[in-house]
Each structure stands twice: as structure tokens, then as C-alpha cells.
Backbone as a printed PyTorch tensor [residue, N CA C, xyz], in Angstrom:
tensor([[[-31.2220,  73.5120,  21.2020],
         [-30.7950,  72.9760,  22.4980],
         [-30.7770,  74.0970,  23.5460]],

        [[-31.3550,  73.8420,  24.7030],
         [-31.4400,  74.8360,  25.7540],
         [-30.1670,  74.8110,  26.6030]],

        [[-29.3960,  75.9190,  26.5250],
         [-28.1370,  75.9600,  27.2660],
         [-28.2560,  76.7890,  28.5430]],

        [[-29.4760,  77.1860,  28.8970],
         [-29.6680,  77.9800,  30.1000],
         [-29.4310,  77.1440,  31.3560]],

        [[-29.0360,  77.8160,  32.4300],
         [-28.8570,  77.1560,  33.7170],
         [-30.2400,  76.9100,  34.3120]],

        [[-30.5630,  75.6460,  34.5440],
         [-31.8930,  75.2940,  35.0530],
         [-31.9110,  75.3520,  36.5830]],

        [[-32.8690,  76.1040,  37.1150],
         [-32.9310,  76.3400,  38.5610],
         [-34.2390,  75.8130,  39.1500]],

        [[-34.1050,  75.1310,  40.2910],
         [-35.2700,  74.7370,  41.0970],
         [-35.2990,  75.6590,  42.3110]],

        [[-36.3950,  76.4170,  42.4720],
         [-36.5630,  77.3370,  43.6020],
         [-37.3250,  76.6550,  44.7270]],

        [[-36.7920,  76.7320,  45.9360],
         [-37.4390,  76.0920,  47.0890],
         [-37.6130,  77.1180,  48.2140]],

        [[-38.8640,  77.5200,  48.4440],
         [-39.1790,  78.4670,  49.5220],
         [-40.6510,  78.2930,  49.8410]],

        [[-40.9980,  78.3240,  51.1350],
         [-42.3930,  78.0660,  51.4860],
         [-43.3050,  79.2800,  51.2950]],

        [[-42.7530,  80.4180,  50.8930],
         [-43.5720,  81.5980,  50.6340],
         [-43.6820,  81.8600,  49.1290]],

        [[-44.8960,  81.8010,  48.6120],
         [-45.1210,  81.9880,  47.1780],
         [-44.6550,  83.3610,  46.7060]],

        [[-44.8630,  84.3780,  47.5370],
         [-44.4730,  85.7360,  47.1340],
         [-42.9500,  85.8600,  47.0230]],

        [[-42.2310,  85.1320,  47.8680],
         [-40.7600,  85.1460,  47.7990],
         [-40.2980,  84.4540,  46.5180]],

        [[-40.9150,  83.3180,  46.2030],
         [-40.5560,  82.6110,  44.9590],
         [-40.8370,  83.4930,  43.7420]],

        [[-41.9530,  84.2150,  43.7840],
         [-42.2970,  85.1090,  42.6700],
         [-41.2320,  86.1900,  42.5080]],

        [[-40.7480,  86.7080,  43.6400],
         [-39.6880,  87.7140,  43.5980],
         [-38.3990,  87.1640,  43.0210]],

        [[-38.0560,  85.9330,  43.4310],
         [-36.8630,  85.2710,  42.8880],
         [-36.9700,  85.1510,  41.3680]],

        [[-38.1460,  84.7120,  40.9100],
         [-38.3480,  84.4790,  39.4770],
         [-38.2050,  85.7790,  38.6850]],

        [[-38.7890,  86.8580,  39.2210],
         [-38.6720,  88.1590,  38.5490],
         [-37.2180,  88.5940,  38.4680]],

        [[-36.5050,  88.3810,  39.5520],
         [-35.0940,  88.7640,  39.6060],
         [-34.2740,  87.9570,  38.5980]],

        [[-34.5320,  86.6540,  38.5350],
         [-33.7620,  85.7940,  37.6370],
         [-34.1780,  85.9370,  36.1870]],

        [[-35.3860,  86.4500,  35.9530],
         [-35.8580,  86.6560,  34.5770],
         [-35.0190,  87.7150,  33.8540]],

        [[-34.3270,  88.5490,  34.6230],
         [-33.4800,  89.5810,  34.0180],
         [-32.1660,  88.9950,  33.5080]],

        [[-31.9000,  87.7580,  33.8730],
         [-30.6640,  87.0990,  33.4400],
         [-30.9610,  86.1980,  32.2480]],

        [[-30.2940,  86.4350,  31.1350],
         [-30.6090,  85.7260,  29.8860],
         [-30.1980,  84.2580,  29.8900]],

        [[-29.3040,  83.8540,  30.7980],
         [-28.8240,  82.4720,  30.7600],
         [-29.2740,  81.6450,  31.9620]],

        [[-30.3000,  82.1290,  32.6890],
         [-30.8400,  81.3810,  33.8320],
         [-32.3420,  81.1960,  33.6460]],

        [[-32.8190,  79.9870,  33.8980],
         [-34.2470,  79.6920,  33.7410],
         [-34.7630,  78.9120,  34.9560]],

        [[-35.8350,  79.3970,  35.5670],
         [-36.4730,  78.6650,  36.6670],
         [-37.3730,  77.5930,  36.0490]],

        [[-37.0210,  76.3300,  36.2780],
         [-37.7720,  75.2310,  35.6470],
         [-38.8010,  74.6040,  36.5750]],

        [[-38.6760,  74.8740,  37.8970],
         [-39.6430,  74.3060,  38.8450],
         [-39.5700,  75.0550,  40.1620]],

        [[-40.6760,  74.9740,  40.9290],
         [-40.7450,  75.6020,  42.2550],
         [-41.2720,  74.5870,  43.2560]],

        [[-40.7700,  74.6840,  44.4920],
         [-41.2550,  73.8100,  45.5670],
         [-41.4710,  74.6520,  46.8170]],

        [[-42.4710,  74.2440,  47.6170],
         [-42.7640,  75.0010,  48.8350],
         [-42.2980,  74.2770,  50.0940]],

        [[-41.6550,  73.1200,  49.9120],
         [-41.1410,  72.3660,  51.0650],
         [-39.9480,  71.5270,  50.6270]],

        [[-39.1870,  71.0820,  51.6210],
         [-38.0550,  70.2230,  51.3170],
         [-38.4880,  68.9070,  50.6880]],

        [[-39.5750,  68.3490,  51.2220],
         [-40.0790,  67.0750,  50.6990],
         [-40.4310,  67.1990,  49.2150]],

        [[-41.1230,  68.2880,  48.8720],
         [-41.5270,  68.4910,  47.4830],
         [-40.3190,  68.7280,  46.5890]],

        [[-39.3150,  69.4160,  47.1100],
         [-38.1280,  69.7060,  46.3030],
         [-37.3720,  68.4320,  45.9310]],

        [[-37.3750,  67.4630,  46.8490],
         [-36.6790,  66.1980,  46.5780],
         [-37.3720,  65.4460,  45.4400]],

        [[-38.7050,  65.4520,  45.4510],
         [-39.4620,  64.8180,  44.3680],
         [-39.2140,  65.5300,  43.0410]],

        [[-39.2640,  66.8600,  43.0780],
         [-39.0840,  67.6350,  41.8500],
         [-37.6630,  67.5140,  41.3100]],

        [[-36.7000,  67.4150,  42.2040],
         [-35.3160,  67.2840,  41.7540],
         [-35.1490,  66.0240,  40.9030]],

        [[-35.7890,  64.9520,  41.3560],
         [-35.7010,  63.6920,  40.6150],
         [-36.3090,  63.8130,  39.2260]],

        [[-37.4280,  64.5470,  39.1330],
         [-38.1490,  64.5990,  37.8630],
         [-37.6200,  65.6640,  36.8930]],

        [[-37.1550,  66.8250,  37.4230],
         [-36.7520,  67.8870,  36.4860],
         [-35.2380,  68.0610,  36.3590]],

        [[-34.4680,  67.4060,  37.2300],
         [-32.9980,  67.4140,  37.1380],
         [-32.4180,  68.8080,  36.8750]],

        [[-32.6290,  69.7520,  37.7860],
         [-32.0910,  71.1050,  37.5900],
         [-30.5790,  71.1330,  37.7310]],

        [[-29.9720,  72.1910,  37.2260],
         [-28.5230,  72.3770,  37.3910],
         [-28.2040,  72.8720,  38.7990]],

        [[-29.1290,  73.6840,  39.3490],
         [-28.9020,  74.2730,  40.6720],
         [-30.2110,  74.3160,  41.4540]],

        [[-30.1250,  74.0170,  42.7450],
         [-31.2600,  74.1540,  43.6580],
         [-30.9880,  75.3720,  44.5380]],

        [[-31.9170,  76.3210,  44.5080],
         [-31.8150,  77.5090,  45.3680],
         [-32.8540,  77.3470,  46.4640]],

        [[-32.4080,  77.2360,  47.7170],
         [-33.3890,  76.9620,  48.7750],
         [-33.1990,  77.7970,  50.0290]],

        [[-34.3160,  77.9690,  50.7410],
         [-34.3470,  78.6390,  52.0250],
         [-34.0460,  77.5950,  53.0990]],

        [[-33.6240,  78.0400,  54.2730],
         [-33.3800,  77.1060,  55.3710],
         [-34.6070,  76.9340,  56.2570]],

        [[-35.3650,  78.0130,  56.4510],
         [-36.5000,  77.9860,  57.3850],
         [-37.7840,  77.6020,  56.6650]],

        [[-38.0690,  76.3050,  56.6890],
         [-39.2820,  75.7970,  56.0490],
         [-39.9370,  74.7680,  56.9720]],

        [[-41.2600,  74.6170,  56.8690],
         [-41.9220,  73.5860,  57.6700],
         [-41.5130,  72.1840,  57.2040]],

        [[-41.8610,  71.1820,  57.9740],
         [-41.5080,  69.8070,  57.5920],
         [-40.0640,  69.5050,  57.9260]],

        [[-39.3360,  68.8990,  56.9940],
         [-37.9630,  68.4610,  57.2860],
         [-36.9860,  69.6380,  57.3640]],

        [[-37.3620,  70.7940,  56.8190],
         [-36.4960,  71.9680,  56.9150],
         [-35.3650,  71.9590,  55.8970]],

        [[-34.6730,  73.0970,  55.7880],
         [-33.6590,  73.2680,  54.7660],
         [-32.4150,  72.4300,  54.9420]],

        [[-31.9060,  72.3370,  56.1670],
         [-30.6630,  71.5860,  56.3840],
         [-30.8250,  70.1050,  56.0860]],

        [[-31.9360,  69.5350,  56.5280],
         [-32.1900,  68.1190,  56.2480],
         [-32.4260,  67.9050,  54.7460]],

        [[-33.0520,  68.8820,  54.0970],
         [-33.2660,  68.8060,  52.6490],
         [-31.9300,  68.7430,  51.9200]],

        [[-30.9900,  69.5990,  52.3390],
         [-29.6550,  69.5890,  51.7200],
         [-29.0230,  68.2050,  51.8550]],

        [[-29.0710,  67.6410,  53.0630],
         [-28.4570,  66.3300,  53.3090],
         [-29.0730,  65.2480,  52.4290]],

        [[-30.4160,  65.2690,  52.3130],
         [-31.0920,  64.2320,  51.5220],
         [-30.8280,  64.3830,  50.0280]],

        [[-30.7460,  65.6250,  49.5610],
         [-30.4370,  65.8410,  48.1460],
         [-29.0040,  65.3920,  47.8330]],

        [[-28.0890,  65.6840,  48.7510],
         [-26.6930,  65.2790,  48.5550],
         [-26.5660,  63.7540,  48.5550]],

        [[-27.4020,  63.0790,  49.3570],
         [-27.3930,  61.6110,  49.3710],
         [-27.7930,  61.0530,  48.0060]],

        [[-28.6620,  61.7880,  47.3070],
         [-29.1190,  61.3430,  45.9850],
         [-28.1110,  61.6720,  44.8890]],

        [[-27.4060,  62.7700,  45.0890],
         [-26.3990,  63.1720,  44.1040],
         [-25.3160,  63.9750,  44.8110]],

        [[-24.1830,  63.3550,  45.0550],
         [-23.1370,  64.0170,  45.8530],
         [-22.5360,  65.2260,  45.1390]],

        [[-22.7670,  65.3400,  43.8220],
         [-22.2340,  66.4770,  43.0690],
         [-23.2750,  67.5880,  42.8810]],

        [[-24.4020,  67.4760,  43.5500],
         [-25.4860,  68.4340,  43.3920],
         [-25.0330,  69.8550,  43.7330]],

        [[-25.5550,  70.8230,  42.9940],
         [-25.2730,  72.2320,  43.2500],
         [-26.4260,  72.8470,  44.0330]],

        [[-26.1650,  73.2170,  45.2720],
         [-27.1940,  73.8130,  46.1290],
         [-26.7150,  75.1810,  46.6120]],

        [[-27.5630,  76.1840,  46.4070],
         [-27.2960,  77.5340,  46.8990],
         [-28.3360,  77.8750,  47.9550]],

        [[-27.8880,  78.1720,  49.1570],
         [-28.7940,  78.5950,  50.2270],
         [-29.0290,  80.0970,  50.1040]],

        [[-30.3160,  80.4840,  50.1430],
         [-30.7140,  81.8990,  50.0730],
         [-31.5960,  82.1440,  51.2830]],

        [[-31.0140,  82.6740,  52.3550],
         [-31.6820,  82.6760,  53.6560],
         [-31.6650,  84.0530,  54.3220]],

        [[-32.5770,  84.2500,  55.2680],
         [-32.5460,  85.4840,  56.0780],
         [-31.4440,  85.3980,  57.1260]],

        [[-30.9690,  84.2080,  57.4290],
         [-29.9810,  84.0150,  58.4890],
         [-28.5630,  84.3270,  58.0020]],

        [[-27.8890,  85.2320,  58.7200],
         [-26.4990,  85.5310,  58.3670],
         [-25.5300,  85.1240,  59.4740]],

        [[-26.0320,  84.3210,  60.4440],
         [-25.1910,  83.9050,  61.5670],
         [-24.2700,  82.7530,  61.1600]],

        [[-23.0890,  82.7570,  61.7600],
         [-22.0480,  81.7870,  61.4320],
         [-22.5230,  80.3330,  61.5390]],

        [[-23.2990,  80.0340,  62.5730],
         [-23.6860,  78.6490,  62.8160],
         [-24.5460,  78.1010,  61.6790]],

        [[-25.4190,  78.9290,  61.1010],
         [-26.2480,  78.4810,  59.9810],
         [-25.4000,  78.2540,  58.7320]],

        [[-24.4940,  79.1960,  58.4770],
         [-23.6520,  79.0980,  57.2860],
         [-22.7880,  77.8450,  57.3390]],

        [[-22.1590,  77.6280,  58.5000],
         [-21.2820,  76.4680,  58.6600],
         [-22.0500,  75.1650,  58.4920]],

        [[-23.2320,  75.0830,  59.1200],
         [-24.0170,  73.8450,  59.0240],
         [-24.4840,  73.5910,  57.5920]],

        [[-24.8780,  74.6380,  56.8970],
         [-25.3510,  74.4710,  55.5150],
         [-24.2170,  73.9940,  54.6050]],

        [[-23.0520,  74.6030,  54.7410],
         [-21.9050,  74.2100,  53.9150],
         [-21.4330,  72.8060,  54.2750]],

        [[-21.4280,  72.4940,  55.5560],
         [-21.0330,  71.1450,  55.9790],
         [-22.0110,  70.0840,  55.4880]],

        [[-23.2810,  70.4710,  55.3680],
         [-24.3000,  69.5220,  54.8920],
         [-24.1620,  69.2480,  53.4000]],

        [[-23.4730,  70.1600,  52.6880],
         [-23.2500,  69.9150,  51.2650],
         [-23.6170,  71.0490,  50.3310]],

        [[-24.0720,  72.1860,  50.8740],
         [-24.3820,  73.3390,  50.0200],
         [-23.0920,  73.8670,  49.3860]],

        [[-23.1970,  74.3650,  48.1600],
         [-22.0250,  74.9140,  47.4670],
         [-21.9330,  76.4350,  47.6190]],

        [[-23.0150,  77.0350,  48.1570],
         [-22.9870,  78.4770,  48.3200],
         [-23.9950,  78.9450,  49.3470]],

        [[-23.8040,  80.1910,  49.8120],
         [-24.6980,  80.7460,  50.8320],
         [-24.7550,  82.2490,  50.6500]],

        [[-25.9790,  82.7720,  50.4380],
         [-26.1860,  84.2110,  50.3750],
         [-27.4160,  84.5550,  51.2130]],

        [[-27.5350,  85.8230,  51.5820],
         [-28.6690,  86.2330,  52.4060],
         [-29.6860,  87.0070,  51.5810]],

        [[-30.9060,  87.0470,  52.1090],
         [-31.9750,  87.7570,  51.4160],
         [-31.8140,  89.2740,  51.5220]],

        [[-30.8420,  89.7200,  52.3100],
         [-30.5380,  91.1510,  52.3990],
         [-29.4580,  91.5610,  51.4000]],

        [[-28.9730,  90.6190,  50.6260],
         [-27.8910,  90.9140,  49.6860],
         [-28.4040,  91.7430,  48.5030]],

        [[-27.4740,  92.3630,  47.7920],
         [-27.8330,  93.1470,  46.6110],
         [-28.4580,  92.2370,  45.5600]],

        [[-29.4270,  92.7490,  44.7590],
         [-30.1440,  91.9180,  43.7840],
         [-29.2510,  91.1390,  42.8260]],

        [[-28.1350,  91.7570,  42.4200],
         [-27.2770,  91.0860,  41.4340],
         [-26.5100,  89.8980,  42.0140]],

        [[-26.5090,  89.7590,  43.3330],
         [-25.7690,  88.6670,  43.9790],
         [-26.3580,  87.3010,  43.6210]],

        [[-27.6950,  87.1800,  43.5610],
         [-28.3230,  85.8780,  43.3050],
         [-27.8970,  85.2860,  41.9620]],

        [[-28.0840,  85.9850,  40.8340],
         [-27.6160,  85.4000,  39.5670],
         [-26.1070,  85.1880,  39.5240]],

        [[-25.3680,  86.0860,  40.1690],
         [-23.9000,  85.9420,  40.2150],
         [-23.5090,  84.6570,  40.9430]],

        [[-24.1880,  84.3850,  42.0690],
         [-23.9030,  83.1740,  42.8470],
         [-24.2690,  81.9240,  42.0610]],

        [[-25.4250,  81.9560,  41.3900],
         [-25.8760,  80.8010,  40.5930],
         [-24.8570,  80.4860,  39.4950]],

        [[-24.4050,  81.5050,  38.7880],
         [-23.4550,  81.2870,  37.6920],
         [-22.1110,  80.7770,  38.2240]],

        [[-21.6610,  81.3130,  39.3500],
         [-20.3850,  80.8630,  39.9290],
         [-20.4400,  79.3860,  40.3030]],

        [[-21.5270,  78.9930,  40.9750],
         [-21.6700,  77.5980,  41.4060],
         [-21.8170,  76.6740,  40.1990]],

        [[-22.5590,  77.1080,  39.1990],
         [-22.7290,  76.3200,  37.9690],
         [-21.3690,  76.0730,  37.2970]],

        [[-20.4810,  77.0590,  37.4190],
         [-19.1510,  76.9470,  36.8020],
         [-18.1230,  76.2620,  37.7040]],

        [[-18.6340,  75.6170,  38.7740],
         [-17.7610,  74.7860,  39.5950],
         [-17.1110,  75.4610,  40.7830]],

        [[-17.5200,  76.6980,  41.0750],
         [-16.9250,  77.4060,  42.2060],
         [-17.8870,  77.3990,  43.3900]],

        [[-17.3390,  77.5770,  44.5860],
         [-18.1710,  77.8010,  45.7700],
         [-18.4240,  79.2980,  45.8820]],

        [[-19.5750,  79.6660,  46.4440],
         [-19.8960,  81.0880,  46.5400],
         [-20.5280,  81.3810,  47.8980]],

        [[-19.8140,  82.1410,  48.7080],
         [-20.3610,  82.6040,  49.9830],
         [-20.3160,  84.1250,  49.9600]],

        [[-21.4600,  84.7370,  50.2200],
         [-21.5580,  86.1950,  50.1980],
         [-20.4390,  86.8180,  51.0300]],

        [[-19.8400,  87.8600,  50.4980],
         [-18.7040,  88.5060,  51.1500],
         [-19.0620,  88.9810,  52.5640]],

        [[-18.1880,  88.6560,  53.5100],
         [-18.3860,  89.1070,  54.8850],
         [-19.0880,  88.1030,  55.7820]],

        [[-19.6720,  87.0550,  55.1920],
         [-20.4370,  86.1160,  56.0100],
         [-19.5610,  85.1700,  56.8180]],

        [[-18.3570,  84.9360,  56.3740],
         [-17.5080,  83.9610,  57.0600],
         [-16.5500,  84.5990,  58.0630]],

        [[-16.8500,  85.8300,  58.4790],
         [-16.0380,  86.4560,  59.5250],
         [-16.2420,  85.7300,  60.8410]],

        [[-15.2070,  85.7000,  61.6380],
         [-15.3340,  85.0890,  62.9670],
         [-16.0800,  86.0540,  63.8860]],

        [[-17.0810,  85.5560,  64.5750],
         [-17.8720,  86.3900,  65.4780],
         [-17.3670,  86.2600,  66.9190]],

        [[-16.6540,  87.2860,  67.3910],
         [-16.2540,  87.2800,  68.7970],
         [-15.1350,  86.2850,  69.0680]],

        [[-14.5860,  86.3630,  70.2770],
         [-13.4970,  85.4510,  70.6180],
         [-13.6290,  84.9060,  72.0310]],

        [[-14.8380,  84.9280,  72.5670],
         [-15.0270,  84.4050,  73.9140],
         [-14.9170,  82.8850,  73.8960]],

        [[-14.2070,  82.3500,  74.8630],
         [-14.0330,  80.8940,  74.9240],
         [-15.3800,  80.1950,  75.0280]],

        [[-16.3020,  80.7800,  75.8020],
         [-17.5990,  80.1270,  75.9840],
         [-18.3570,  80.0160,  74.6760]],

        [[-18.2450,  81.0570,  73.8200],
         [-18.9130,  81.0100,  72.5240],
         [-18.3640,  79.8630,  71.6910]],

        [[-17.0440,  79.7380,  71.6770],
         [-16.4240,  78.6730,  70.8810],
         [-16.7880,  77.2960,  71.4380]],

        [[-16.8660,  77.1860,  72.7610],
         [-17.2450,  75.9150,  73.3740],
         [-18.6510,  75.5070,  72.9560]],

        [[-19.6060,  76.4430,  73.0810],
         [-20.9880,  76.1510,  72.6850],
         [-21.0720,  75.8690,  71.1850]],

        [[-20.3370,  76.6730,  70.4140],
         [-20.3400,  76.5090,  68.9590],
         [-19.8880,  75.1040,  68.5730]],

        [[-18.8130,  74.6390,  69.2190],
         [-18.2790,  73.3150,  68.8750],
         [-19.2570,  72.2050,  69.2380]],

        [[-19.9780,  72.3720,  70.3500],
         [-20.9850,  71.3760,  70.7400],
         [-22.1300,  71.3710,  69.7320]],

        [[-22.6000,  72.5530,  69.3730],
         [-23.7430,  72.6520,  68.4600],
         [-23.3850,  72.1190,  67.0710]],

        [[-22.1270,  72.2500,  66.6770],
         [-21.7150,  71.7100,  65.3780],
         [-21.8400,  70.1840,  65.3320]],

        [[-21.8440,  69.5570,  66.4970],
         [-21.9770,  68.0890,  66.5230],
         [-23.4430,  67.6540,  66.5310]],

        [[-24.3750,  68.6100,  66.6900],
         [-25.8020,  68.2620,  66.6960],
         [-26.2110,  67.6580,  65.3550]],

        [[-27.1200,  66.7230,  65.4050],
         [-27.7490,  66.2500,  64.1720],
         [-28.6610,  67.3610,  63.6580]],

        [[-29.1070,  67.2410,  62.4230],
         [-30.0200,  68.2390,  61.8630],
         [-31.2720,  68.3720,  62.7220]],

        [[-31.7920,  67.2580,  63.1690],
         [-33.0120,  67.2790,  63.9830],
         [-32.7540,  67.9440,  65.3370]],

        [[-31.6190,  67.6420,  65.9460],
         [-31.2790,  68.2720,  67.2270],
         [-31.1700,  69.7840,  67.0690]],

        [[-30.5410,  70.2100,  65.9860],
         [-30.3790,  71.6410,  65.7680],
         [-31.7280,  72.3230,  65.5700]],

        [[-32.6170,  71.7080,  64.7930],
         [-33.9540,  72.2700,  64.5770],
         [-34.7140,  72.4070,  65.8990]],

        [[-34.6490,  71.3680,  66.7220],
         [-35.3610,  71.3840,  68.0040],
         [-34.7360,  72.4020,  68.9500]],

        [[-33.4150,  72.4820,  68.9630],
         [-32.7180,  73.4840,  69.7770],
         [-33.1860,  74.8930,  69.4020]],

        [[-33.2650,  75.1570,  68.1070],
         [-33.6680,  76.4810,  67.6210],
         [-35.1110,  76.8030,  68.0190]],

        [[-35.9850,  75.8140,  67.9050],
         [-37.3970,  76.0350,  68.2490],
         [-37.5880,  76.1920,  69.7620]],

        [[-36.8160,  75.4370,  70.5430],
         [-36.8630,  75.5990,  72.0030],
         [-36.4400,  77.0170,  72.3870]],

        [[-35.3750,  77.4870,  71.7310],
         [-34.8710,  78.8220,  72.0360],
         [-35.8820,  79.9020,  71.6640]],

        [[-36.7290,  79.6050,  70.6720],
         [-37.7710,  80.5640,  70.2670],
         [-38.9380,  80.5650,  71.2470]],

        [[-38.9390,  79.5910,  72.1640],
         [-39.9870,  79.5530,  73.1770],
         [-41.0850,  78.5370,  72.9320]],

        [[-40.9240,  77.6870,  71.9130],
         [-41.9410,  76.6700,  71.6450],
         [-41.8470,  75.5390,  72.6780]],

        [[-43.0000,  75.0250,  73.0580],
         [-43.0240,  73.8780,  73.9660],
         [-42.7280,  72.6050,  73.1810]],

        [[-42.4530,  71.5360,  73.9070],
         [-42.1930,  70.2490,  73.2460],
         [-43.3990,  69.8020,  72.4270]],

        [[-44.6120,  70.0530,  72.9360],
         [-45.8230,  69.6840,  72.1940],
         [-45.9190,  70.4510,  70.8790]],

        [[-45.6330,  71.7590,  70.9350],
         [-45.7040,  72.5760,  69.7150],
         [-44.6190,  72.1830,  68.7150]],

        [[-43.4390,  71.8490,  69.2300],
         [-42.3490,  71.4070,  68.3530],
         [-42.7240,  70.0950,  67.6760]],

        [[-43.3580,  69.2010,  68.4290],
         [-43.8040,  67.9240,  67.8670],
         [-44.7510,  68.1640,  66.6930]],

        [[-45.6750,  69.1170,  66.8720],
         [-46.6140,  69.4520,  65.7880],
         [-45.8820,  70.0730,  64.6050]],

        [[-44.9730,  70.9920,  64.9000],
         [-44.2440,  71.7240,  63.8560],
         [-43.4150,  70.7840,  62.9840]],

        [[-42.7510,  69.8210,  63.6240],
         [-41.8330,  68.9310,  62.9070],
         [-42.4500,  67.5770,  62.5670]],

        [[-43.7440,  67.4290,  62.8840],
         [-44.4430,  66.1600,  62.6020],
         [-43.7630,  64.9720,  63.2830]],

        [[-43.4370,  65.1600,  64.5510],
         [-42.8120,  64.1010,  65.3510],
         [-43.6960,  63.7790,  66.5450]],

        [[-43.4610,  62.6450,  67.1800],
         [-44.1760,  62.2920,  68.3920],
         [-43.6470,  63.1120,  69.5670]],

        [[-44.5150,  63.3700,  70.5370],
         [-44.1130,  64.1710,  71.6970],
         [-42.9570,  63.5020,  72.4460]],

        [[-43.0150,  62.1950,  72.6370],
         [-41.9520,  61.4960,  73.3760],
         [-40.6100,  61.6040,  72.6560]],

        [[-40.6580,  61.5490,  71.3360],
         [-39.4280,  61.6850,  70.5500],
         [-38.7990,  63.0520,  70.7830]],

        [[-39.6400,  64.0930,  70.7420],
         [-39.1460,  65.4540,  70.9690],
         [-38.6060,  65.5910,  72.3920]],

        [[-39.3450,  65.0390,  73.3710],
         [-38.9190,  65.1210,  74.7720],
         [-37.5410,  64.4740,  74.9560]],

        [[-37.3090,  63.3640,  74.2740],
         [-36.0010,  62.6960,  74.3450],
         [-34.8960,  63.5730,  73.7550]],

        [[-35.2260,  64.2250,  72.6240],
         [-34.2570,  65.1360,  72.0130],
         [-33.9220,  66.2950,  72.9550]],

        [[-34.9460,  66.8380,  73.5990],
         [-34.7500,  67.9610,  74.5220],
         [-33.7860,  67.5530,  75.6340]],

        [[-33.9790,  66.3530,  76.1690],
         [-33.0910,  65.8470,  77.2240],
         [-31.6540,  65.7360,  76.7160]],

        [[-31.4910,  65.1970,  75.5040],
         [-30.1570,  65.0490,  74.9030],
         [-29.4850,  66.4010,  74.7100]],

        [[-30.2660,  67.3640,  74.2070],
         [-29.7210,  68.6970,  73.9170],
         [-29.2480,  69.3730,  75.2040]],

        [[-30.0790,  69.3060,  76.2420],
         [-29.7000,  69.9020,  77.5290],
         [-28.4270,  69.2500,  78.0780]],

        [[-28.3570,  67.9310,  77.9370],
         [-27.2000,  67.1990,  78.4560],
         [-25.9300,  67.6050,  77.7090]],

        [[-26.0170,  67.7040,  76.3840],
         [-24.8410,  68.0490,  75.5860],
         [-24.3370,  69.4590,  75.8960]],

        [[-25.2850,  70.3800,  76.1350],
         [-24.9010,  71.7630,  76.4170],
         [-24.6950,  72.0190,  77.9110]],

        [[-24.9710,  70.9780,  78.7130],
         [-24.7940,  71.0480,  80.1730],
         [-25.6140,  72.1880,  80.7820]],

        [[-26.8940,  72.2390,  80.3930],
         [-27.8240,  73.2180,  80.9610],
         [-29.0390,  72.4720,  81.5070]],

        [[-29.7970,  73.1640,  82.3680],
         [-30.9540,  72.5130,  82.9740],
         [-32.2720,  73.1900,  82.6390]],

        [[-32.1990,  74.3540,  81.9740],
         [-33.4440,  75.0770,  81.6860],
         [-33.4890,  75.5750,  80.2450]],

        [[-34.7110,  75.8460,  79.7800],
         [-34.9100,  76.3890,  78.4430],
         [-34.3510,  77.8130,  78.3650]],

        [[-34.4240,  78.5410,  79.4870],
         [-33.8780,  79.9060,  79.5240],
         [-32.3800,  79.9040,  79.2140]],

        [[-31.6820,  78.8990,  79.7390],
         [-30.2460,  78.7880,  79.4690],
         [-29.9870,  78.4600,  77.9970]],

        [[-30.8580,  77.6140,  77.4280],
         [-30.7430,  77.3040,  75.9980],
         [-30.9300,  78.5720,  75.1660]],

        [[-31.9410,  79.3580,  75.5290],
         [-32.2220,  80.5920,  74.8040],
         [-31.0420,  81.5550,  74.9010]],

        [[-30.4180,  81.6030,  76.0820],
         [-29.2580,  82.4710,  76.2800],
         [-28.1130,  82.0590,  75.3490]],

        [[-27.8810,  80.7630,  75.2180],
         [-26.8250,  80.2590,  74.3240],
         [-27.1510,  80.6300,  72.8780]],

        [[-28.4210,  80.4740,  72.5000],
         [-28.8470,  80.7960,  71.1270],
         [-28.6230,  82.2750,  70.8210]],

        [[-28.8880,  83.1360,  71.7990],
         [-28.6760,  84.5780,  71.6320],
         [-27.1780,  84.8740,  71.5540]],

        [[-26.4090,  84.2390,  72.4270],
         [-24.9550,  84.4210,  72.4750],
         [-24.3060,  84.1230,  71.1190]],

        [[-24.8000,  83.0690,  70.4640],
         [-24.2210,  82.6400,  69.1930],
         [-24.8570,  83.3140,  67.9810]],

        [[-25.8640,  84.1820,  68.2420],
         [-26.4980,  84.8730,  67.1280],
         [-27.5530,  84.0600,  66.4010]],

        [[-27.9010,  82.8880,  66.9660],
         [-28.9380,  82.0560,  66.3530],
         [-30.3020,  82.6940,  66.5900]],

        [[-30.4400,  83.3190,  67.7490],
         [-31.6550,  84.0610,  68.0860],
         [-31.2810,  85.4850,  68.4340]],

        [[-32.1450,  86.4160,  68.0600],
         [-31.8980,  87.8130,  68.4210],
         [-32.4700,  88.0820,  69.8200]],

        [[-32.0090,  89.1280,  70.4470],
         [-32.5280,  89.5250,  71.7600],
         [-34.0080,  89.8530,  71.6400]]])
């Protein structure tokens, strides 16, 4: 009988998945049973291979990591999901945990953190890399924007992030496989919620909250 912790790796970069596998191969009680390069594929694989833990990135094409977490949780509310992301900003961590992830670590963490996090979550604990849940700043404006963004749907947040990166509505439509009019409507909603009139102001908010770097 196989008593190893079964892991499904989800990352759109093959070289990153290969690195994860090498790292986890050093752990005698963890086994990577499947790999996916998108959220859509991970949902299909989850149904067929029933892993103990899903380790996924947030920044992926298609539905993206946050929406993937929500859809997996809809299928199994007790699912164990560990986010392994380059993002260490508060807004990403909060959204991932609120969506249903049981843990969050960054790709800059020490190598031993990944197997440690997997084992902790498998044993019923939550695992957030030390230092990630510190409060960033105390400006009222930051908290105001933060509270508004926390109410965004997954799709609104994805579009907000892409707008802040400088993508046009047409490019966002292509990136997320949505119609241009749908994206344009989202852009209007996002501006209204944040009470801004320009993309430059959106980008400024994203930088202020650490979602985008200068």
C-alpha cells in the first residue's frame, strides 16, 4: 500500500515543474503523481488522480490560479491546496487563502519549505511562510483601496492586475479568452469601484498596494 503524500503540481512552466519534482524527490514520503500546465487541466487531473495536495502557481494563462482554487474547492471543500508563487504581497496571500487555499509560500523561500508546507497541510494544519502575513504600512488610503479590492471577483482582480501592467482591453480579452465588450464592462466597473478615471490611477493603486512594482 502506498502511504506517500500524493501531489499534483500546477505551473505553466515545464522547467519550474521539473525543479519542483527534483526538490520533492528528496523527500521519502512525498510523490508527484501528476502535472498540469493550466488551471483547466489541473481540474481535470484532480478528478482522475485524486491527489492529497495540489501545489499551484497563481500566475497562469486561462482561468488563472485564484479561479482554479475556487473551482477546485467547489468540487471538494476539504481539498488541500498550497500556493507556491512569486508574489509575496498581502493582497495575493489574502485572496488565495480566502478562496480556499490551505497554505501559501513563495518561490524565493528556502528549499526545505516546500516539503515542510506539504506535510503540514497534509496533517491538517494551515501553512503560511513566516513573515508573509505582516501588515504593510498604515496609510488610510492603502486600507481603503485594499478593502475595495478584496470585494473584487476573481475576474475583476485579474483584469485590474493586467490593466495595471499596461495591457489594453483588447489584449486582456485575448489573454483571458473573453470578449472585448465583456472586458470593457469590467474595466468600467473596476474604475467605478475604485473611484478613478484613468488607467494611470489604477496602476498607481496597484503600486501602492504592492501588486505591481515601480
